[in-house]
VEXNUPA-610487 format. One record per residue: residue number from 1; residue in three letters; x, y, z of N, C-alpha, C, CB in turn. Coordinates in steps of 0.2 Angstrom, whole numbers. Glycine has a CB too. Example, Ala and Ser with C-alpha at 12.3 -4.5 7.8 and 13.67 -1.06 7.14 Angstrom:
BEGIN
R:1:ALA:66:-28:39:62:-22:39:66:-16:39:57:-22:45
R:2:SER:64:-11:35:68:-5:36:64:0:39:70:-3:29
// end
This chain:
BEGIN
R:1:MET:385:554:625:387:550:619:395:548:621:387:556:611
R:2:LEU:396:541:621:401:539:621:406:537:616:400:536:625
R:3:LEU:412:540:614:416:539:607:421:533:610:420:548:603
R:4:ASN:422:529:606:428:524:608:434:529:602:427:513:607
R:5:ARG:441:524:604:447:527:602:446:527:594:454:523:605
R:6:GLU:443:522:592:444:520:583:439:525:582:441:511:579
R:7:THR:434:527:584:428:532:581:431:540:580:421:532:586
R:8:SER:436:540:585:438:548:587:444:549:580:442:549:596
R:9:THR:448:543:580:454:543:575:450:544:568:459:537:575
R:10:ASP:445:540:567:441:541:559:438:549:559:433:535:558
R:11:LEU:436:552:564:434:559:563:438:563:561:431:562:567
R:12:THR:445:562:562:449:568:562:452:568:555:455:568:567
R:13:LEU:451:564:549:452:564:543:459:564:540:449:569:542
R:14:LEU:464:561:546:471:561:544:473:559:538:475:557:549
R:15:LYS:469:555:535:472:551:529:469:555:523:469:544:528
R:16:GLU:465:560:524:465:565:519:470:570:516:460:568:520
R:17:THR:471:570:509:476:575:508:474:582:508:479:573:503
R:18:PHE:478:586:510:478:594:509:477:598:503:484:596:511
R:19:HIS:472:600:501:472:604:496:470:610:497:468:601:491
R:20:ASP:475:616:494:474:623:497:473:626:490:482:626:501
R:21:ASP:467:627:487:466:631:481:466:638:482:459:630:479
R:22:PHE:466:640:489:466:648:490:474:649:487:464:651:499
R:23:ILE:479:646:489:486:649:487:487:648:480:491:645:491
R:24:LEU:485:643:478:486:642:470:482:648:465:482:634:469
R:25:THR:476:650:468:472:655:465:476:662:467:464:655:468
R:26:MET:478:663:472:481:669:472:487:668:470:481:673:476
R:27:SER:492:665:468:498:664:464:497:666:458:502:658:464
R:28:ASN:491:664:455:490:664:448:488:671:448:485:659:445
R:29:VAL:483:675:452:481:681:450:486:687:452:475:682:455
R:30:PHE:493:685:456:497:690:457:503:690:451:500:689:465
R:31:SER:502:682:447:506:683:440:504:686:436:507:678:437
R:32:TRP:496:686:436:492:689:429:492:696:431:483:686:429
R:33:VAL:492:699:437:491:706:437:498:710:437:488:707:444
R:34:ARG:503:706:436:510:710:435:509:713:428:518:705:434
R:35:TRP:506:711:423:506:714:415:502:721:416:501:709:409
R:36:ILE:498:723:421:495:729:422:497:733:426:489:728:424
R:37:GLY:503:733:430:508:736:433:507:736:441:507:742:431
R:38:ILE:504:731:442:504:729:450:510:725:451:498:725:452
R:39:VAL:513:726:455:520:723:457:520:719:463:527:729:457
R:40:GLY:520:712:461:519:707:467:525:704:471:517:701:464
R:41:SER:530:706:467:537:702:470:543:708:470:541:695:464
R:42:SER:549:706:472:554:711:473:560:711:468:557:711:480
R:43:ARG:557:708:463:563:707:457:566:714:455:561:705:449
R:44:ILE:572:712:452:576:719:450:574:721:444:583:720:450
R:45:THR:570:719:440:566:721:433:561:725:435:563:717:429
R:46:TRP:557:726:440:552:728:442:555:734:446:547:724:445
R:47:LYS:559:735:450:563:741:453:566:744:447:567:738:458
R:48:LEU:569:743:441:572:746:435:565:749:432:576:740:429
R:49:TYR:560:747:432:555:749:427:552:753:432:550:742:425
R:50:ALA:551:753:438:548:759:442:552:766:442:548:757:450
R:51:LEU:560:764:441:564:769:441:562:772:435:570:767:442
R:52:THR:564:768:429:562:771:424:556:776:423:561:767:419
R:53:LEU:550:773:426:543:777:425:544:782:430:536:773:426
R:54:PHE:548:784:435:549:789:440:553:794:435:555:785:448
R:55:CYS:559:792:432:563:796:429:560:801:423:570:792:426
R:56:LEU:554:796:420:550:801:414:546:806:418:543:796:411
R:57:LEU:542:803:424:538:808:427:542:815:429:535:805:434
R:58:LEU:547:813:431:552:820:434:553:825:428:560:817:437
R:59:ALA:555:819:422:556:825:416:550:828:413:560:822:409
R:60:ILE:545:825:414:537:827:411:536:834:417:529:819:413
R:61:GLU:538:832:423:535:838:428:540:845:426:534:836:437
R:62:GLY:547:843:426:552:847:425:550:852:420:557:844:423
R:63:GLN:548:849:413:547:853:407:540:857:407:546:848:400
R:64:ALA:536:855:412:530:857:412:530:864:417:524:852:415
R:65:SER:535:862:421:536:869:427:542:874:423:541:865:436
R:66:LYS:546:872:418:549:877:414:545:881:410:555:873:410
R:67:LYS:540:878:407:535:882:403:532:887:406:530:877:400
R:68:VAL:529:883:413:524:888:417:529:894:419:520:885:423
R:69:MET:536:893:420:540:899:422:541:903:418:545:896:425
R:70:ARG:541:901:410:544:905:406:537:909:404:547:900:400
R:71:ALA:531:907:403:525:910:403:524:916:409:520:905:402
R:72:LEU:525:915:414:525:919:420:530:925:420:525:915:425
R:73:THR:535:924:417:541:930:417:541:932:410:548:927:418
R:74:GLY:537:930:406:537:933:400:541:932:394:537:939:402
R:75:VAL:545:927:395:550:925:391:549:921:384:553:921:394
R:76:ALA:542:917:387:539:912:382:537:917:375:532:909:386
R:77:VAL:538:912:370:534:914:363:529:910:361:538:915:358
R:78:ASP:524:914:359:519:910:356:520:907:349:513:915:355
R:79:ILE:514:903:345:515:899:340:517:905:334:509:894:339
R:80:SER:514:911:334:515:916:329:521:919:329:510:920:327
R:81:GLY:525:919:335:530:921:335:531:927:338:532:921:331
R:82:HIS:526:930:343:525:934:347:526:934:354:520:935:345
R:83:SER:529:938:357:531:937:365:525:938:369:536:941:367
R:84:THR:525:934:375:518:935:377:518:941:383:516:927:381
R:85:SER:522:945:383:523:951:387:519:957:384:532:952:388
// end
């Protein structure tokens, strides 16, 4: 089968506009998942939010460790005022 030059240029579809629905969909997905905690960009607000959550986690872990240490050493006092040792 022999194609001439006019037919080959018609087959390339150069006159069609390029529509990329995937990029639009992915940008919409990343903009919506930010509300449930998945960070999609490197904005300073998300870094501050992550730092705040990390500090809260450290505070909770520190208090839990302190209570365990107090219970193991016998310093802890229960609700009725009695020592645990």
